[in-house]
KEVEXRO-818352 format. One record per residue (C-alpha): residue in one letter; residue number from 1; x, y, z. Coordinates in Angstrom, 3 decimals. Example, Ala and Ser with C-alpha at 12.3 -4.5 7.8 and 13.67 -1.06 7.14 Angstrom:
# KEVEXRO-818352
rest;nr;px;py;pz
a;1;12.300;-4.500;7.800
s;2;13.670;-1.060;7.140
END
This chain:
# KEVEXRO-818352
rest;nr;px;py;pz
m;1;3.809;11.247;49.899
l;2;7.208;9.550;50.050
k;3;5.534;6.130;50.329
v;4;3.438;6.861;47.231
v;5;6.546;7.823;45.256
q;6;8.351;4.701;46.457
w;7;5.365;2.535;45.499
l;8;5.204;4.073;42.009
w;9;8.943;3.567;41.531
m;10;8.820;-0.059;42.684
n;11;5.807;-0.698;40.442
f;12;7.670;0.795;37.479
l;13;10.713;-1.406;38.178
e;14;8.505;-4.464;38.489
q;15;6.765;-3.799;35.170
t;16;10.079;-3.046;33.447
s;17;11.573;-6.300;34.686
k;18;8.686;-8.206;33.117
m;19;9.251;-6.719;29.642
v;20;10.518;-9.145;27.042
e;21;13.151;-7.574;24.779
l;22;13.600;-8.757;21.208
i;23;16.286;-7.533;18.825
e;24;15.973;-7.970;15.072
k;25;18.227;-6.844;12.222
a;26;16.380;-5.592;9.148
g;27;17.332;-4.020;5.838
h;28;19.955;-5.249;3.402
v;29;23.187;-3.910;1.927
p;30;25.504;-5.765;-0.483
s;31;28.478;-7.457;1.171
f;32;31.073;-4.942;-0.092
l;33;29.549;-2.288;2.204
v;34;28.319;-4.308;5.148
n;35;31.381;-3.850;7.374
d;36;31.231;-0.049;7.109
v;37;27.512;0.386;7.712
k;38;26.077;2.182;10.720
w;39;22.972;0.618;12.204
q;40;20.117;2.725;13.580
k;41;17.903;1.243;16.277
l;42;14.129;1.676;15.835
e;43;12.154;0.814;18.955
f;44;8.657;-0.621;19.307
s;45;6.695;-1.824;22.335
k;46;3.344;-3.402;23.099
n;47;2.195;-4.448;26.549
t;48;5.243;-6.170;28.100
q;49;7.059;-6.772;24.819
f;50;9.853;-4.543;23.565
l;51;11.351;-4.808;20.096
a;52;14.458;-3.112;18.725
i;53;14.938;-3.289;14.963
k;54;18.345;-2.337;13.612
v;55;18.293;-0.834;10.123
p;56;21.276;0.156;7.934
t;57;21.927;3.831;7.298
l;58;24.563;5.068;4.842
n;59;26.401;8.341;4.429
p;60;26.297;10.166;1.048
e;61;29.607;8.716;-0.122
q;62;28.398;5.177;0.626
c;63;25.128;5.901;-1.165
d;64;27.098;6.982;-4.223
r;65;29.141;3.775;-4.187
l;66;26.005;1.708;-3.596
t;67;24.111;3.034;-6.615
g;68;27.121;2.366;-8.855
h;69;27.353;-1.196;-7.509
i;70;23.604;-1.810;-7.970
k;71;23.720;-0.561;-11.569
v;72;26.686;-2.746;-12.523
n;73;25.166;-5.859;-10.981
s;74;21.646;-5.335;-12.275
n;75;23.166;-5.218;-15.766
g;76;25.459;-8.152;-15.066
f;77;22.819;-10.437;-13.580
l;78;19.175;-9.291;-13.500
k;79;18.963;-7.988;-17.051
k;80;20.368;-11.282;-18.331
q;81;17.576;-13.302;-16.701
s;82;14.401;-14.255;-18.500
t;83;11.194;-12.691;-17.246
n;84;9.862;-16.153;-16.525
g;85;12.962;-16.922;-14.449
i;86;12.396;-13.829;-12.328
i;87;8.736;-14.802;-11.895
e;88;9.821;-18.246;-10.701
l;89;12.173;-16.622;-8.159
i;90;9.485;-14.304;-6.783
d;91;6.949;-17.137;-6.709
a;92;9.339;-19.326;-4.705
a;93;9.772;-16.563;-2.105
i;94;6.016;-15.954;-1.926
e;95;5.316;-19.654;-1.478
r;96;7.571;-19.637;1.579
l;97;5.832;-16.574;2.987
l;98;2.468;-18.284;2.473
n;99;3.689;-21.334;4.400
r;100;2.787;-20.715;8.050
d;101;5.400;-23.273;9.134
d;102;8.220;-21.344;7.474
p;103;10.447;-19.511;10.018
i;104;10.307;-16.247;8.021
r;105;6.507;-16.328;7.934
q;106;6.428;-17.102;11.652
k;107;8.736;-14.161;12.330
a;108;6.433;-11.857;10.343
e;109;3.369;-13.054;12.263
k;110;5.173;-12.612;15.577
l;111;6.764;-9.198;15.020
l;112;4.364;-7.279;12.748
p;113;1.641;-6.976;15.434
l;114;4.270;-5.628;17.817
i;115;5.569;-3.147;15.238
t;116;2.237;-1.922;13.876
g;117;-0.115;-2.455;16.820
f;118;-2.630;-4.218;14.561
d;119;-4.422;-7.318;15.811
p;120;-2.327;-10.498;15.226
e;121;-5.182;-12.445;13.687
m;122;-6.019;-9.586;11.324
i;123;-2.399;-9.453;10.197
r;124;-2.266;-13.225;9.734
l;125;-5.362;-13.320;7.528
s;126;-4.623;-10.111;5.639
l;127;-1.044;-11.129;4.902
t;128;-2.190;-14.368;3.325
d;129;-4.759;-12.596;1.143
y;130;-2.187;-10.004;0.096
l;131;0.616;-12.459;-0.644
k;132;-1.623;-14.519;-2.926
t;133;-1.587;-11.479;-5.234
f;134;2.062;-12.243;-6.079
r;135;1.971;-15.942;-6.961
k;136;3.100;-17.018;-10.440
p;137;-0.357;-16.898;-12.143
q;138;-0.970;-13.417;-10.733
l;139;2.510;-12.192;-11.752
l;140;1.817;-13.348;-15.299
r;141;-1.356;-11.267;-15.136
f;142;0.694;-8.273;-13.918
i;143;2.858;-8.462;-17.035
n;144;0.013;-9.140;-19.449
e;145;-1.907;-6.128;-18.146
d;146;0.905;-3.821;-19.242
f;147;2.471;-5.628;-22.207
s;148;0.473;-7.216;-25.012
n;149;3.609;-9.246;-25.773
p;150;5.467;-10.034;-22.509
k;151;8.520;-11.237;-24.491
i;152;9.267;-7.566;-25.121
l;153;11.000;-7.578;-21.713
d;154;13.429;-10.278;-22.920
e;155;14.197;-9.513;-26.560
f;156;13.235;-7.291;-29.482
q;157;9.701;-8.061;-30.635
p;158;7.629;-6.909;-33.640
i;159;5.325;-3.975;-32.888
m;160;2.058;-2.863;-34.469
k;161;3.344;0.180;-36.372
g;162;6.207;-1.815;-37.862
g;163;9.723;-2.463;-36.716
f;164;10.772;-3.996;-33.417
a;165;11.008;-2.865;-29.784
k;166;12.416;-4.027;-26.463
a;167;11.509;-2.753;-22.980
f;168;14.357;-1.949;-20.597
g;169;13.881;-1.466;-16.880
p;170;15.971;1.139;-15.037
d;171;19.474;0.249;-13.881
c;172;18.600;1.777;-10.505
l;173;15.043;2.176;-9.248
l;174;14.683;4.084;-5.960
h;175;11.640;3.334;-3.775
i;176;10.698;5.617;-0.884
w;177;8.077;3.611;0.977
a;178;5.337;4.486;3.446
g;179;4.511;2.233;6.399
n;180;0.781;2.789;6.879
v;181;-0.104;-0.779;5.831
p;182;2.103;-3.860;6.516
g;183;3.709;-5.329;3.411
l;184;2.950;-2.316;1.200
p;185;6.515;-2.157;-0.274
l;186;6.094;-5.533;-1.993
w;187;3.938;-4.013;-4.738
s;188;6.590;-1.641;-6.077
l;189;9.575;-3.887;-5.275
i;190;8.107;-6.810;-7.197
s;191;7.198;-4.476;-10.062
g;192;10.827;-3.357;-10.147
l;193;12.067;-6.947;-10.239
l;194;9.681;-7.864;-13.059
v;195;11.269;-5.199;-15.286
k;196;14.769;-6.365;-14.192
a;197;15.649;-3.157;-12.362
g;198;18.277;-2.808;-9.700
n;199;16.347;-1.733;-6.597
i;200;17.119;0.490;-3.614
g;201;14.311;0.903;-1.081
k;202;13.936;3.144;1.930
v;203;11.773;1.515;4.617
s;204;9.463;3.500;6.857
s;205;10.183;3.982;10.559
s;206;6.686;2.676;11.295
e;207;7.147;-0.651;9.434
p;208;10.732;-1.510;8.491
l;209;10.411;-5.311;8.623
f;210;8.425;-6.947;5.853
a;211;10.366;-5.721;2.811
s;212;13.526;-6.859;4.607
l;213;12.138;-10.370;5.168
f;214;11.115;-10.665;1.525
v;215;14.566;-9.620;0.286
k;216;16.172;-12.076;2.730
l;217;14.134;-14.882;1.173
l;218;15.030;-13.831;-2.361
i;219;18.723;-13.934;-1.481
e;220;18.419;-17.360;0.175
i;221;16.891;-18.684;-3.058
e;222;19.210;-16.795;-5.434
p;223;22.349;-15.384;-3.720
k;224;23.380;-13.331;-6.775
i;225;20.433;-11.012;-6.265
s;226;22.134;-9.764;-3.079
d;227;24.174;-7.320;-5.171
c;228;21.135;-6.050;-7.101
i;229;19.022;-4.893;-4.127
a;230;19.492;-2.696;-1.067
v;231;17.006;-1.935;1.716
l;232;17.993;1.124;3.751
w;233;16.666;3.616;6.276
w;234;17.298;7.266;6.951
e;235;15.430;9.723;9.104
g;236;12.611;11.612;7.414
g;237;13.689;15.112;6.452
t;238;17.350;14.106;6.131
t;239;18.428;15.184;2.657
d;240;22.139;14.354;2.301
q;241;21.751;10.620;1.613
e;242;18.450;11.121;-0.175
d;243;19.836;13.746;-2.539
t;244;22.669;11.427;-3.571
l;245;20.251;8.598;-4.294
l;246;17.819;10.891;-6.132
r;247;20.670;12.169;-8.275
n;248;21.927;8.680;-9.150
a;249;18.603;6.847;-9.623
d;250;17.033;6.433;-13.069
v;251;13.455;6.245;-11.746
v;252;12.052;7.276;-8.345
l;253;8.860;5.871;-6.772
a;254;7.705;7.842;-3.711
y;255;4.861;7.044;-1.332
g;256;3.606;9.236;1.518
d;257;1.695;12.372;2.368
n;258;1.414;14.984;-0.358
n;259;3.761;17.478;1.314
s;260;6.538;14.900;1.665
i;261;6.367;13.649;-1.900
k;262;6.240;17.238;-3.205
a;263;9.444;18.006;-1.254
i;264;11.106;14.928;-2.798
q;265;9.923;15.913;-6.265
d;266;11.455;19.374;-5.883
r;267;14.879;17.778;-5.257
t;268;14.639;15.150;-8.003
p;269;16.618;15.995;-11.175
v;270;14.473;16.882;-14.167
t;271;16.127;14.033;-16.110
t;272;14.900;11.450;-13.570
r;273;11.449;9.924;-13.977
y;274;9.461;10.631;-10.804
l;275;6.357;8.591;-9.929
p;276;4.570;9.926;-6.822
y;277;1.797;8.155;-4.900
g;278;0.263;10.608;-2.436
h;279;-2.771;10.408;-0.197
k;280;-6.053;9.472;-1.837
i;281;-9.711;9.344;-0.753
s;282;-12.028;6.356;-1.156
f;283;-15.723;5.804;-0.426
g;284;-18.613;3.384;-0.928
i;285;-22.015;3.355;-2.637
i;286;-24.986;1.214;-1.613
s;287;-28.036;1.196;-3.880
a;288;-31.631;0.872;-2.691
t;289;-31.905;-2.237;-4.868
v;290;-29.718;-4.247;-2.468
l;291;-31.310;-3.057;0.767
d;292;-33.825;-5.795;1.409
a;293;-34.230;-7.928;4.518
q;294;-32.107;-10.753;3.095
k;295;-29.124;-8.868;1.643
s;296;-28.711;-5.908;4.002
w;297;-26.849;-7.745;6.762
a;298;-24.369;-9.219;4.280
v;299;-23.815;-5.789;2.704
a;300;-23.282;-4.218;6.140
h;301;-20.771;-6.926;7.012
k;302;-18.782;-6.209;3.850
a;303;-18.868;-2.471;4.538
a;304;-17.623;-3.030;8.096
n;305;-14.834;-5.277;6.802
d;306;-13.572;-2.471;4.561
i;307;-13.652;-0.096;7.544
a;308;-11.996;-2.406;10.071
r;309;-9.207;-3.871;7.950
y;310;-6.027;-2.046;8.983
d;311;-8.208;0.605;10.658
q;312;-8.627;2.661;7.445
h;313;-4.892;3.329;7.092
g;314;-4.845;2.560;3.368
c;315;-5.695;4.957;0.553
y;316;-8.290;2.414;-0.590
s;317;-10.116;2.427;2.784
p;318;-13.559;4.115;2.890
h;319;-14.292;7.426;4.597
v;320;-17.971;7.686;3.576
f;321;-20.757;5.379;2.457
f;322;-23.523;6.902;0.348
v;323;-26.707;4.879;0.930
e;324;-29.753;5.340;-1.291
f;325;-33.266;5.794;0.102
g;326;-36.100;3.665;-1.287
g;327;-35.068;0.161;-0.221
d;328;-36.795;-2.032;2.366
i;329;-34.067;-0.995;4.808
s;330;-33.611;2.755;5.282
p;331;-30.131;4.339;5.242
q;332;-30.498;5.098;8.975
n;333;-31.289;1.462;9.728
f;334;-28.369;0.424;7.530
a;335;-26.143;2.621;9.704
q;336;-27.352;0.597;12.702
y;337;-26.462;-2.611;10.856
v;338;-22.943;-1.337;10.147
a;339;-22.562;-0.322;13.796
h;340;-23.501;-3.831;14.870
e;341;-21.006;-5.375;12.459
l;342;-18.239;-3.045;13.672
s;343;-18.936;-4.153;17.234
c;344;-18.512;-7.768;16.076
f;345;-15.238;-6.932;14.338
e;346;-14.027;-5.258;17.521
e;347;-14.660;-8.496;19.404
k;348;-12.764;-10.546;16.824
f;349;-10.072;-8.043;15.733
p;350;-9.656;-5.333;18.394
r;351;-8.582;-1.943;17.103
r;352;-4.942;-1.065;17.652
i;353;-4.006;1.249;20.527
l;354;-3.845;4.812;19.217
n;355;-1.018;7.216;19.860
t;356;-1.667;10.651;21.345
e;357;-1.951;12.459;18.020
e;358;-4.393;9.888;16.647
s;359;-6.486;9.992;19.825
i;360;-6.779;13.774;19.659
q;361;-7.698;13.701;15.967
l;362;-10.368;11.062;16.533
a;363;-11.807;12.866;19.571
e;364;-12.064;16.137;17.632
w;365;-13.838;14.411;14.753
r;366;-16.278;12.641;17.069
n;367;-17.007;15.819;19.035
e;368;-17.861;17.598;15.811
q;369;-20.180;14.776;14.725
e;370;-21.874;14.708;18.153
f;371;-22.428;18.466;18.098
r;372;-24.025;18.261;14.668
a;373;-26.255;15.394;15.819
i;374;-27.502;17.520;18.734
t;375;-28.402;20.461;16.493
d;376;-29.828;18.437;13.573
p;377;-32.609;15.862;14.130
k;378;-31.758;14.222;10.813
r;379;-28.388;13.138;12.169
d;380;-27.373;10.327;14.478
i;381;-24.120;9.047;15.936
i;382;-23.418;5.558;17.289
s;383;-20.214;4.636;19.124
g;384;-18.795;1.466;20.592
n;385;-17.643;1.062;24.170
g;386;-14.583;3.221;24.722
g;387;-14.970;4.776;21.279
a;388;-13.397;1.795;19.509
w;389;-15.599;2.573;16.489
t;390;-18.055;5.308;15.491
v;391;-20.792;5.536;12.870
s;392;-22.073;9.014;12.007
f;393;-25.324;9.130;10.017
s;394;-26.846;12.057;8.141
e;395;-29.933;12.324;5.953
n;396;-28.618;15.513;4.408
a;397;-26.189;14.944;1.543
e;398;-24.699;18.395;2.008
n;399;-20.978;17.652;1.746
f;400;-18.275;15.054;1.350
s;401;-15.818;15.143;4.236
l;402;-13.279;12.718;5.652
s;403;-13.782;10.312;8.523
g;404;-11.701;10.462;11.693
l;405;-9.942;7.208;10.598
n;406;-9.409;4.261;12.970
r;407;-12.865;2.723;12.446
t;408;-14.919;5.883;12.097
i;409;-17.303;6.209;9.167
r;410;-19.858;8.644;7.802
i;411;-23.048;7.205;6.294
i;412;-24.968;9.687;4.157
g;413;-28.475;9.079;2.853
v;414;-29.095;10.080;-0.773
h;415;-32.393;10.076;-2.673
s;416;-30.722;9.031;-5.908
l;417;-27.241;7.927;-6.919
d;418;-27.011;11.042;-9.107
q;419;-26.765;13.111;-5.923
i;420;-23.323;11.684;-5.238
i;421;-21.488;13.185;-8.218
p;422;-21.777;16.886;-7.240
l;423;-20.528;16.005;-3.742
i;424;-17.359;14.272;-4.931
s;425;-16.614;16.517;-7.895
p;426;-14.492;19.090;-5.968
y;427;-12.138;16.274;-4.877
k;428;-11.436;14.868;-8.356
k;429;-7.634;14.964;-7.966
f;430;-7.747;12.982;-4.713
l;431;-10.261;10.214;-5.458
q;432;-9.217;6.594;-5.866
t;433;-11.377;3.570;-4.918
v;434;-15.146;3.160;-4.751
g;435;-16.682;0.039;-3.222
v;436;-20.146;-0.668;-4.644
a;437;-23.195;-2.756;-3.804
i;438;-25.456;-1.970;-6.752
s;439;-27.334;-3.673;-9.600
p;440;-25.650;-4.498;-12.939
t;441;-27.512;-1.726;-14.766
e;442;-26.566;0.840;-12.134
l;443;-22.952;-0.352;-12.133
f;444;-22.163;0.815;-15.644
l;445;-24.233;3.984;-15.424
i;446;-22.564;5.202;-12.220
s;447;-19.107;3.942;-13.254
e;448;-19.058;6.242;-16.270
q;449;-19.805;9.239;-14.049
l;450;-17.345;8.197;-11.356
a;451;-14.556;7.767;-13.915
q;452;-15.201;11.241;-15.319
h;453;-14.790;12.664;-11.820
g;454;-11.453;11.099;-10.910
v;455;-12.230;7.598;-9.589
t;456;-9.663;5.065;-10.846
r;457;-10.873;1.844;-9.210
i;458;-14.404;0.479;-8.761
t;459;-14.674;-2.756;-6.802
a;460;-17.151;-4.844;-4.856
l;461;-17.953;-3.790;-1.326
g;462;-15.815;-5.889;0.992
s;463;-12.908;-5.871;-1.494
m;464;-11.860;-2.241;-1.172
t;465;-8.692;-3.067;0.770
a;466;-7.677;-6.006;-1.457
p;467;-6.830;-4.830;-5.007
e;468;-6.649;-7.466;-7.719
a;469;-3.357;-8.570;-9.245
g;470;-2.455;-6.164;-12.027
w;471;-4.472;-3.316;-10.485
h;472;-3.549;-0.021;-12.105
h;473;-2.557;1.946;-9.000
d;474;-4.151;5.410;-9.201
g;475;-5.045;4.650;-12.811
r;476;-1.434;4.177;-13.890
f;477;0.604;1.227;-15.147
n;478;2.659;-0.784;-12.668
l;479;5.327;-1.794;-15.174
l;480;5.006;0.403;-18.258
d;481;5.718;3.517;-16.194
l;482;9.053;1.979;-15.170
v;483;10.484;0.978;-18.548
t;484;12.027;2.685;-21.545
l;485;11.330;1.306;-25.015
t;486;14.090;1.048;-27.578
e;487;12.747;0.743;-31.127
i;488;14.278;-0.585;-34.301
e;489;12.337;1.256;-36.985
s;490;11.288;-0.445;-40.210
s;491;13.668;1.755;-42.171
a;492;16.650;0.360;-40.246
e;493;15.512;-3.210;-40.849
l;494;14.951;-2.631;-44.572
s;495;18.186;-0.733;-45.121
s;496;20.197;-3.469;-43.418
d;497;19.228;-5.766;-46.270
i;498;21.485;-3.749;-48.552
f;499;24.493;-4.918;-46.579
a;500;23.486;-8.559;-46.262
t;501;25.842;-11.175;-47.744
y;502;22.959;-12.594;-49.755
t;503;22.254;-9.279;-51.547
d;504;23.288;-9.178;-55.219
END
């Protein structure tokens, strides 16, 4: 027994000695605070690599000073910039992140797989696709989606009802970010910059890096922006710092599970605009019209791509595919096609290693699906080696329930697309994206019904996890929700003529 213990101890020491330790500093605080900041170490490991990321954490008094500093400097610098100038700044940072020879991009490619556990090649490809959303042409589209006259962000402009108006971004915009998908904070941070807001962001413990790298690039390009942005961290559930920031912010954007964002909302002052983004449910629809021998494999590949990309950790990832009977390929055979494609994705982009909680959740979901398949001949379940992916098929469209995440999917056969609406109707408040493979005529017929039952985004199958530039997240405006309009009414303009020097 003693020899076994000694062997285990020596083996542990040997493995530990082989681990490669990396230390990275993330986050950002303006220079006036940097010497007083405490740094919290967040630890990540994968195989023989160990990464420690140090993130800045402030006490309530420092948070109070920070928000005052951000407000003064956003007014002194950001709000004096033209919208086009800010777009040029963001575009320059994005161009560097798209350049795979840039040291910041190389750092992201090296460290994000270690932090998140996702496959390096998946992160490399997905990052590029995502970053292209924020190039100059796409940023112009962002603004044009929300403002018919983008100059309204720079100066007073004539408005339809008469008079003039100008849009003002908040002096201090607080972001509380989730870390389920790498790079997610860019969407709200860039939106904040486009409306010339001072920004304070809280990074997630599960992905504190990418927002920090982006801010670092912005500051390298334009050093003055250093005093208009802060990227912080504090432990979830800690309220002292958060309450100070909530009290001082003009607008709050919160991402996360519904319980967390409800708790934040309860502590946000009634005078502060609060924009929550909680958990949502997405699914797919495949019509019989596309299930022929030629198209079915391509459709299955696109469906599997939506499942495999970031292992269904985004709100726009599918939990269920409704597949219509009546095509050359049956829904059950289509499930086999999807299973094959998932096995191919597993070869190319292996699923991340799950933690204990995720493993238990997935096992419980799969056990339930297997039990139902045993008791119901109209069900089937297909799993990859080691359970890396699972497809659960049912001919009975009896309910709409979630997948087990991490490359698990339910495929439900329906005899007409009209069957889908009663199944999703009870979940109206939680629905978001639907990926479709259907004919043009069916597209507009089903879209009307989906919209009436809570769906806010309808996209092509294979594009579920890649929203277009200017996408209205959860059916809302990216920029309009952040600004306040100041109007000069026609009466003020007309009455001012009385006091003009040219008036007789």
